[in-house]
C-alpha positions in Angstrom: 0.0 0.0 0.0 1.3 3.5 -0.9 2.1 5.7 2.1 0.2 9.0 1.8 2.2 12.1 1.2 2.7 14.1 4.4 1.0 17.5 4.8 2.7 20.6 3.5 3.8 23.9 4.8 5.0 26.9 2.7 7.7 29.2 4.0 8.1 32.6 2.2 11.3 34.6 3.1 11.0 38.3 2.7 14.6 39.5 3.1 14.2 43.3 3.5 14.6 45.1 6.8 14.5 48.8 7.7 17.4 48.1 10.1 19.7 45.2 10.6 19.6 44.1 14.2 23.1 43.5 15.8 22.2 40.0 16.9 20.7 38.8 13.6 22.5 36.3 11.4 19.5 35.7 9.0 19.6 36.4 5.3 18.6 40.0 5.4 19.2 43.2 3.3 18.4 46.9 3.9 15.0 47.8 2.4 15.9 51.3 1.4 16.3 51.8 -2.4 15.0 48.3 -3.2 11.4 49.2 -4.2 11.7 48.0 -7.8 13.6 44.9 -6.8 11.0 44.1 -4.2 8.2 44.1 -6.8 10.3 41.8 -9.1 10.9 39.5 -6.1 7.2 39.0 -5.6 6.9 37.8 -9.2 9.9 35.5 -8.7 8.3 34.0 -5.5 5.1 33.2 -7.4 7.0 31.5 -10.2 9.1 29.6 -7.7 6.0 28.2 -5.9 4.5 27.1 -9.2 7.8 25.4 -10.1 8.0 23.6 -6.8 4.4 22.3 -7.2 5.9 20.0 -9.9 8.3 18.6 -7.2 5.7 18.1 -4.4 2.7 16.9 -6.4 -0.7 17.4 -4.9 -0.6 18.0 -1.2 -2.8 19.1 1.7 -1.6 22.6 2.7 -1.7 23.3 6.4 0.3 26.5 6.8 1.8 29.5 5.0 4.4 31.4 6.9 5.9 34.8 5.9 9.3 35.2 7.7 12.3 37.3 7.2 13.6 39.9 7.3 10.5 42.0 7.9 7.6 40.8 5.9 5.3 43.4 7.5 7.2 45.8 5.2 5.5 44.1 2.2 2.6 45.6 0.4 -0.4 43.6 1.8 -1.6 43.1 -1.8 1.5 41.1 -2.5 0.8 39.0 0.6 -2.7 38.3 -0.7 -1.3 37.3 -4.1 1.1 34.8 -2.6 -1.5 33.3 -0.3 -4.0 33.0 -3.1 -1.3 31.2 -5.3 -0.4 28.8 -2.5 -4.1 28.0 -2.1 -4.5 27.4 -5.8 -1.4 25.2 -6.1 -2.2 22.9 -3.2 -5.3 21.8 -1.3 -5.8 24.2 1.6 -6.9 22.9 5.0 -10.2 24.2 6.2 -8.3 25.9 9.0 -5.3 26.9 7.0 -2.8 28.9 9.2 -1.3 32.0 7.6 1.3 33.6 9.7 3.1 36.9 9.2 6.1 38.1 11.2 5.9 41.8 12.1 7.8 44.5 13.8 5.9 46.7 16.3 6.6 50.2 14.8 3.5 52.4 14.5 3.9 52.6 10.7 3.6 48.8 10.4 0.9 48.4 13.0 -1.3 50.8 11.0 -1.3 48.1 8.2 -2.4 45.2 10.3 -6.0 45.3 9.1 -4.9 45.2 5.5 -2.8 42.1 6.2 -5.8 40.4 7.9 -7.8 41.2 4.7 -5.0 39.6 2.7 -5.6 36.3 4.5 -3.2 36.5 7.5 -4.8 34.9 10.5 -1.8 34.7 12.9 0.6 37.5 13.7 4.0 36.8 15.1 5.1 40.1 16.7 8.8 40.8 17.4 8.4 42.6 20.7 11.8 41.3 21.9 11.5 43.4 25.0 9.3 45.8 26.9 12.3 47.8 28.3 13.5 50.8 26.3 17.1 50.4 27.4 17.1 46.8 26.3 15.4 47.6 23.0 18.2 50.2 22.3 20.8 47.6 23.1 19.2 45.1 20.8 19.2 47.7 18.0 15.4 47.7 17.6 13.7 50.6 15.8 10.7 50.7 18.2 10.2 51.6 21.8 8.3 49.8 24.6 5.2 51.9 24.3 5.1 51.2 20.5 5.4 47.5 21.3 2.5 47.6 23.7 0.3 49.5 21.2 1.1 47.2 18.4 0.3 44.1 20.5 -3.0 45.5 21.6 -3.9 46.3 18.0 -2.8 42.9 16.8 -4.8 41.1 19.5 -8.0 42.9 18.2 -7.2 42.4 14.5 -6.0 38.8 14.2 -7.6 35.5 15.5 -4.2 34.5 16.9 -1.2 36.5 18.3 2.3 35.3 19.1 5.0 37.5 20.6 8.8 37.0 20.5 11.0 38.0 23.4 14.7 37.9 23.9 16.2 37.2 27.4 19.6 36.5 28.9 20.5 40.0 28.1 23.6 41.6 29.7 22.7 42.6 33.3 19.2 41.0 33.3 18.0 39.6 36.6 15.4 36.8 37.1 13.1 39.2 39.0 13.1 41.8 36.2 12.7 39.2 33.6 9.7 37.7 35.4 8.0 41.1 35.6 8.7 41.7 31.9 7.2 38.3 30.9 4.1 39.0 33.0 3.7 42.4 31.4 4.0 40.8 27.9 1.4 38.2 28.8 -1.1 40.9 29.8 -1.1 42.2 26.2 -3.3 39.4 25.0 -1.0 36.9 23.2 -1.8 33.2 23.4 1.6 32.1 22.2 5.0 33.3 23.4 8.4 32.5 21.9 11.2 33.5 24.4 14.6 33.1 22.9 17.8 33.2 24.8 20.2 35.7 23.4 22.7 33.9 21.3 25.9 35.5 20.0 26.1 34.3 16.4 29.2 34.4 14.3 29.5 37.3 11.9 27.1 39.6 13.7 27.7 43.0 15.3 27.2 41.5 18.7 29.9 38.9 18.1 32.3 41.7 17.2 31.2 43.6 20.4 31.9 40.5 22.5 35.4 40.2 21.0 36.0 43.8 21.8 34.8 43.4 25.4 32.0 46.0 25.0 29.3 43.4 25.3 29.3 40.8 28.1 26.4 38.2 27.9 25.4 36.4 31.1 27.5 33.4 32.1 26.1 29.8 31.9 24.6 29.6 35.4 22.8 33.0 35.4 21.4 32.2 31.9 20.1 28.8 33.2 18.4 30.6 36.0 16.7 32.9 33.5 15.6 29.8 31.6 14.0 28.4 34.7 12.3 31.7 35.4 10.8 31.6 31.9 9.4 28.1 32.5 8.0 29.0 35.9 6.2 32.2 34.9 4.7 30.8 31.7 3.6 27.5 33.3 1.9 29.5 36.1 0.1 31.5 33.5 -1.2 28.4 31.7 1.3 28.2 28.9 2.5 24.8 27.8 6.2 24.4 26.8 5.4 22.3 23.8 8.9 23.1 22.3 12.2 24.3 23.8 11.5 28.0 23.0 7.7 28.0 22.3 4.9 28.2 24.8 1.2 28.1 24.0 -2.0 28.6 26.0 -3.7 25.4 24.8 -3.1 23.1 21.8 -5.0 25.2 19.3 -2.6 28.1 20.0 0.5 26.2 18.9 2.3 27.3 15.8 1.2 24.9 13.2 3.9 25.9 10.8 6.7 25.3 13.3 5.2 21.9 14.1 5.6 21.1 10.4 9.3 21.4 10.9 9.5 19.6 14.2 7.3 16.7 13.1 9.4 16.1 10.0 6.6 17.0 7.6 7.3 18.6 4.2 7.7 22.3 3.5 8.4 24.4 0.4 10.8 27.3 0.9 10.5 30.3 -1.4 12.3 33.6 -1.4 16.1 34.4 -1.1 17.9 32.0 1.1 14.8 29.9 1.9 15.2 26.2 2.7 12.7 23.4 2.0 12.3 19.7 2.6 10.2 17.6 0.3 9.5 13.9 0.2 9.7 12.4 -3.3 9.6 8.9 -4.6 13.4 8.9 -4.6 13.7 10.1 -1.0 13.8 13.3 0.9 15.0 16.3 -1.0 16.6 19.4 0.5 16.1 22.6 -1.4 18.0 25.9 -0.9 17.3 29.2 -2.8 20.0 31.7 -3.8 20.8 34.1 -0.9 20.9 37.3 -2.9 17.6 38.8 -4.1 19.1 39.6 -7.6 20.3 36.0 -8.1 17.0 34.6 -6.9 15.0 36.9 -9.2 17.2 35.8 -12.1 16.6 32.1 -11.2 20.2 31.4 -10.4 22.1 29.7 -7.5 19.4 27.5 -6.1 20.2 23.9 -5.2 18.4 20.6 -4.7 20.0 17.7 -2.9 18.7 14.2 -2.3 19.4 13.4 1.4 20.7 9.9 2.3 18.4 7.9 4.7 21.0 8.6 7.5 21.0 12.3 6.8 17.2 12.4 6.8 17.1 10.5 10.1 19.7 12.8 11.7 17.5 15.8 10.9 14.5 14.0 12.4 16.4 13.6 15.7 17.6 17.2 15.7 14.1 18.6 15.1 12.0 16.0 16.8 13.7 16.2 20.2 12.8 19.9 20.4 9.1 19.1 21.0 7.6 17.4 24.0 6.3 14.4 21.9 9.8 13.7 20.6 10.5 11.4 17.7 9.4 7.8 17.0 12.3 5.4 17.3 11.2 3.5 14.2 11.6 6.7 12.1 15.3 6.9 13.0 16.1 3.1 13.2 18.6 3.5 10.3 20.9 5.4 12.7 21.5 2.2 14.9 21.8 4.3 18.0 23.4 2.2 20.7 20.9 1.1 23.3 23.4 1.8 26.1 23.7 5.4 25.0 19.9 5.8 25.3 19.9 4.0 28.7 22.6 6.2 30.0 20.7 9.4 29.0 17.6 7.9 30.6 19.5 7.1 33.8 20.7 10.7 33.9 17.2 12.0 33.6 17.7 13.6 30.3 15.6 11.3 28.1 12.2 9.8 29.1 12.0 6.0 29.7 9.9 5.4 26.6 10.5 2.3 24.4 8.6 3.8 21.4 9.9 7.4 21.3 13.0 9.4 21.9 11.8 12.2 24.2 13.8 14.8 26.1 12.7 15.5 29.7 12.3 19.0 31.1 15.8 18.6 32.5 17.1 17.4 29.1 15.8 20.4 27.3 18.4 22.4 29.2 21.2 20.5 27.4 19.5 19.4 24.1 22.7 20.0 22.1 24.6 17.7 24.3 21.9 15.0 24.0 21.8 15.1 20.2 25.6 15.0 20.1 25.6 11.9 22.2 22.8 10.2 20.2 24.3 11.0 16.8 28.0 10.4 17.7 
């Protein structure tokens, strides 16, 4: 019997930003002076989606996610075009999730209603902080008051609202972080993504750390801030269904991110976008050209057939991030030594589950170490 094709998500990368944040290592470009290029990019994204339909075949479409970059800088009419094309190419679920990442500046918040009309039903708002000094440090182009206003408008405009926050900032205390989290929850979001500040190679923050002008928290204080995050959100009724994602109820979980973590298929369109598609030959990894000009010209993209081992390794890396973990049968090709699993169970880092590999709450603290051990 033929195994049915897995559901599909579509990721659209909009690479333009009004300002490049000093901690960001995403594929981003300054928006100023790129108006003509941006319009050409929309046409290229539409063409790319149509071309990738040939690779996926007919699928049930469960999510469309506009990330970046700053997709809230897009013309909402372009968003509508892309959503309509995705719905035409694949079979949309009755409850299709359409997410747009947005910055909280007043200029962008004024356009939320237009994005809702374009089909967006879930907004992911990059608050990052509700402290003006922290926002300045993070290089954000909005203030705390703007962030609060934008969240309140978004909660009234969209059926679902998620907010992003960054913690483990220099000098941050658990008490101050707990109060900031509670203030963010009061704004009406049903999904919170608190990310620990990570110093990525090649960013302005990495250069500042090397110069000694930026000192991130040490390991123990950062761990205490992580515990504070779990305590505050759990008390407020938010389930930590993934390492950095908390939802108030199952319906509030990010369907698109679950596509990644469950190992389902997703099409990536836009400069630098990645995709994973199951074909009769195996799992195919797609990567688009990074530079908008190359992407528009149809140059530089790649398609690679993953080996069964590579595909299984990806399942472990993504599946361990969520509470349900990954089915052992899915990754049997890896031949993970039983004694390695037993040792991690004994240490309290993996659940004692014969059917699935699942990290415990304690294990989520050290997920990188667990995956290294399992995949060694």
